[in-house]
C-alpha positions in Angstrom: 0.0 0.0 0.0 1.4 3.4 -1.0 1.8 5.9 1.8 0.2 9.3 1.4 2.5 12.2 0.5 2.4 13.7 4.0 3.3 10.4 5.7 7.1 10.9 6.3 10.2 12.7 5.6 13.4 10.7 5.7 16.0 11.0 8.4 19.2 12.9 7.6 22.3 14.0 9.6 21.7 11.6 12.4 25.3 11.8 13.5 25.5 15.5 13.8 23.8 15.8 17.2 25.0 14.5 20.6 23.3 11.5 22.1 20.9 9.0 20.8 18.2 10.1 18.4 14.9 10.3 20.3 11.9 8.7 18.6 8.9 10.5 20.0 5.6 8.6 19.8 3.1 11.4 20.2 -0.5 10.3 20.8 -3.8 12.0 20.0 -5.0 10.4 23.2 -4.7 7.0 24.8 -6.0 4.0 22.8 -4.5 5.1 19.5 -2.1 2.2 18.9 0.8 3.6 20.9 1.5 0.3 22.8 1.6 -1.7 19.5 3.8 1.0 18.0 6.3 0.7 20.8 6.2 -3.0 20.5 7.0 -2.7 16.8 9.9 -0.3 17.5 11.1 -2.7 20.1 11.7 -5.4 17.4 14.9 -3.5 16.4 17.8 -3.9 18.8 19.1 -0.5 17.6 16.3 1.3 19.5 16.6 1.5 23.2 13.8 1.8 25.8 12.3 -0.1 28.7 10.8 -3.2 27.0 8.2 -3.8 29.6 4.4 -3.6 28.9 2.8 -1.0 28.6 6.1 0.7 27.6 5.5 3.9 29.6 8.8 4.6 31.3 9.2 7.9 29.6 12.7 9.1 30.6 12.9 12.0 28.1 9.5 13.4 29.1 10.7 13.5 32.7 14.1 14.8 32.0 12.8 17.6 29.8 10.3 18.7 32.4 12.9 18.4 35.2 15.5 20.6 33.5 12.8 22.9 32.1 12.1 24.1 35.6 15.2 26.3 35.3 13.5 28.4 32.6 10.3 29.1 34.7 9.6 32.3 36.7 11.7 32.6 39.9 10.0 31.3 43.1 9.3 33.6 46.0 12.2 35.5 47.6 13.5 34.0 50.8 13.1 30.4 49.6 16.8 30.1 49.0 17.6 30.0 52.7 15.0 27.4 53.3 16.4 25.2 50.5 20.0 25.6 51.8 19.0 24.7 55.3 16.8 21.8 54.1 13.6 23.1 55.7 12.0 23.2 52.2 12.2 20.1 50.1 10.6 21.5 47.0 12.7 21.8 43.9 11.7 23.9 41.0 12.5 27.3 39.4 15.5 29.3 40.6 14.6 30.9 44.0 16.0 34.3 42.9 16.2 36.6 39.9 19.1 35.6 37.5 21.3 38.3 36.1 24.6 36.7 35.2 23.1 34.0 33.0 19.9 33.5 30.9 17.7 30.8 32.6 16.2 29.6 29.3 19.7 29.1 27.8 20.7 27.3 30.9 17.7 25.0 30.6 18.5 24.3 26.9 22.2 23.5 27.5 21.4 21.5 30.6 18.9 19.3 28.7 21.5 18.7 25.9 24.1 17.8 28.5 21.8 15.5 30.5 20.7 13.8 27.3 24.2 13.2 26.1 25.0 11.5 29.5 21.8 9.5 29.5 22.6 8.3 26.0 26.1 7.3 27.1 24.8 5.3 30.0 22.4 3.5 27.7 25.1 2.7 25.2 27.4 1.4 28.0 24.8 -1.1 29.2 23.5 -2.1 25.7 24.8 -5.5 24.4 24.5 -4.2 20.9 25.2 -0.7 19.3 22.1 1.5 19.6 21.2 4.6 17.5 17.8 5.5 18.8 15.8 5.9 22.0 12.0 5.7 21.8 9.2 6.6 24.2 5.5 7.6 24.4 6.1 11.3 24.6 3.7 13.9 26.1 6.0 16.9 26.3 7.0 19.7 23.9 9.0 18.6 20.8 10.0 22.2 20.3 11.7 22.3 23.7 13.9 19.4 22.6 14.7 21.0 19.2 15.7 24.3 20.8 18.0 22.3 23.1 19.8 20.9 20.0 18.2 17.4 20.0 16.9 16.3 16.7 14.1 13.9 17.3 12.1 11.8 14.9 8.4 12.4 15.5 5.6 9.8 15.0 2.2 11.2 15.5 -0.6 8.6 16.1 -4.2 9.5 15.3 -7.5 7.6 15.4 -11.1 8.4 14.7 -11.9 10.4 17.9 -15.3 8.7 18.2 -13.5 5.3 18.5 -11.0 6.8 20.9 -13.8 7.7 23.3 -15.4 4.2 23.0 -12.1 2.4 23.5 -11.1 4.6 26.5 -14.4 3.8 28.2 -14.1 0.1 27.5 -10.5 0.0 28.8 -11.4 2.0 31.9 -14.2 -0.3 32.7 -11.6 -3.1 33.1 -9.5 -0.8 35.2 -12.2 0.7 37.5 -12.0 4.1 35.8 -8.4 4.8 36.9 -6.9 6.0 33.6 -7.0 8.7 30.9 -7.7 11.5 33.4 -10.9 9.9 34.7 -10.0 10.3 38.4 -9.7 14.1 37.9 -13.2 14.5 36.4 -16.3 14.9 38.5 -18.4 12.6 36.4 -18.4 10.8 33.0 -19.8 13.8 31.2 -17.0 16.1 32.4 -14.5 13.4 31.5 -16.0 13.1 28.0 -15.6 16.9 27.4 -12.1 16.8 28.7 -11.1 14.1 26.3 -12.5 15.9 23.3 -10.9 19.2 24.4 -7.5 17.4 24.8 -7.8 15.8 21.3 -8.6 19.2 19.8 -5.4 20.7 21.3 -3.3 17.8 20.1 -4.7 17.9 16.6 -3.6 21.5 16.5 -0.2 20.5 17.8 0.2 17.8 15.2 -0.6 20.4 12.5 2.4 22.5 13.4 5.4 22.0 11.1 8.6 20.8 12.8 12.1 20.9 11.2 12.7 17.3 12.0 11.7 13.9 10.3 8.0 13.3 10.9 5.4 10.6 10.3 1.6 10.7 10.6 0.2 7.2 11.3 -3.6 6.5 11.4 -4.6 3.7 13.8 -6.9 2.3 11.1 -4.0 1.9 8.7 -1.5 0.7 11.3 -3.6 -2.2 12.7 -5.0 -3.4 9.4 -1.7 -3.3 7.4 1.1 -3.3 9.9 3.5 -4.7 7.3 3.3 -1.7 5.1 3.5 0.7 8.0 6.5 -1.2 9.4 8.2 -1.0 6.0 7.6 2.8 5.8 8.8 3.5 9.3 11.8 1.2 8.7 12.7 3.3 5.7 12.3 6.5 7.7 14.6 5.2 10.5 16.9 3.2 8.2 16.4 -0.1 10.1 14.4 -3.3 10.1 11.1 -3.6 12.0 9.2 -6.9 12.4 5.4 -6.6 12.3 5.0 -10.4 12.7 6.6 -10.3 16.2 3.9 -7.8 17.2 1.1 -9.9 15.8 2.4 -13.0 17.5 2.6 -11.3 21.0 -0.7 -12.7 22.2 0.0 -11.9 25.8 0.2 -8.2 25.1 -2.7 -8.3 22.7 -5.0 -10.1 25.2 -4.0 -7.6 28.0 -4.5 -4.5 25.9 -7.5 -5.1 23.5 -11.1 -4.2 24.3 -12.8 -5.5 21.1 -13.2 -8.9 19.7 -11.1 -8.3 16.6 -9.1 -5.6 14.9 -11.9 -5.1 12.4 -14.5 -4.6 15.1 -12.3 -1.9 16.8 -12.8 0.3 13.8 -16.2 2.1 13.7 -17.2 0.7 17.2 -18.5 4.2 18.1 -21.6 3.5 15.9 -22.8 1.0 18.5 -21.2 2.4 21.7 -21.7 6.2 21.7 -24.9 8.2 22.1 -26.0 10.3 19.1 -25.6 13.4 21.2 -22.0 12.4 22.0 -21.2 11.8 18.3 -22.7 15.2 17.4 -20.6 16.9 20.0 -17.4 15.3 18.8 -18.1 16.0 15.2 -19.0 19.7 15.9 -15.8 20.2 17.9 -13.4 18.2 15.8 -14.9 18.3 12.2 -12.0 20.1 10.5 -9.3 17.9 12.1 -11.3 14.7 11.3 -11.7 15.7 7.7 -8.0 16.4 7.4 -7.2 12.8 8.4 -9.9 11.2 6.4 -12.6 10.6 9.0 -16.1 11.2 7.8 
């Protein structure tokens, strides 16, 4: 199957930047195929990450947020003494106004240095040479780029109506503990929060980045993983094995919420209320049309 013209741009100059090349799996929301994508990326020994289901040890997300504290507004005056004498255990922005350095530049250089050291540690412990590091990434790709990292970005999308249906089904198995449900007062508020979040991420996915990118629709990925694996392998210049993903029945049984791949597509027609479908379509219509969702 031929990939659409917007699918990918090839990787260039991978050796011109310090550290491993981050592969950022960005998600429209949960339940868009991110776990299967990580499993596919994990079939190459040249990609490093924690190969433990559900593949959510996101080191780079954490490190970027940790170092990014340096660029935030200074905390209240007087906190410095409390930190020095260990009566205040909070760590965050500089506890004073900076004049001899620029905090944003410090944050960028610190992230680059931390990433170089993190990459070196990974390389030391890896039994084979590695070129990439992959994770489910929720942070700002622009922050990484400004720090000198040159990530490869894989954006995963899915029909938002099916996302809602799948999130609910998965949460029923987990006592409503995931996807932001504990922070919502009720199911209606959670529904609106999910739709709002998807709108924001659709907008984020539409912003051009000066790095190799790929847009992957769940519907294409799960029904023709071989073609998708080939395209991603070309993008990354390595071999990915879709058959290893299909044969991982333990992961599939743990993760799926529909009887088959085919029944996971268009499930919203049976599982969502007409009013919910209308709300989603009114709020997300332009984005849905852009990705081929009626």
